[in-house]
N, C-alpha and C positions, 0 to 999 in steps of 0.2 A: 816845350815847342810839341815833344813827339804825343802827351801826354792826356795833351788841353788838346788835340788830333784826334787823337783818342775821343775824349770825352765828346766831344761836341759831338764827330759817328754813332758816337752812341743817343746821343740823345737824337742827335735826324730821325737812328733804326728805330730806337722808345716812340718817336711821332708818329710814324711810319703806318710800325704796326698796329698804332691806337686806331687811325685813320677808318688802318683795314678791318681793323677789330669792331670797328662801330659799320665801318658800311656791309661787311657783312650779316651781321647782327641785323640790320634791314632789310635785306636785302630776305635773310630766313622767314626772319613778321612779314615781309610784302609775299612768302609764295607760303607762308600758314596762311594767313587773308583768302590766299586767290586757289585751295585747296577748296577753302567755306564754302563759297559759290559755285554752286551743283550745276545752273542752266546758266551759258550766256551765248549773243547773240557771234551770231559767223566774223564781226563790226569789234565786237567789244573781245572776242579771242585774240583777231591781229593787234589789235593795240597793244595788252599783255604780251606778249609775246612780241614785241615791240621794247614794252619795255625792259619786261624782264632784259633782253640780250641788249640793249644799252648799259643794264643794272652787274650783266656780268664786263660787257667791252668794260668798264671803269673798275671792277676786280685786278678783274687781269695790268691795266695800266696801275694798280696801288699794286696791285704781285713785281708784274715788275719792277716799279721803286723802289721795291723795298729787298731783289736778290742782288741788287749795287748800293 
């Protein structure tokens, strides 16, 4: 019973780690795309800031899940 619990926990951590890696890769890709744009309107800058904040919140939530 103990072994199956350990295997299940390890599988859950592996799945969570995969989601975290995927989210981090998407975040890095979008950050790179954002750097390519030179001049943006104030409106667009605010939208980008909000999107970045939402992504950081998601990454924070995922990392919190990984810690448990």
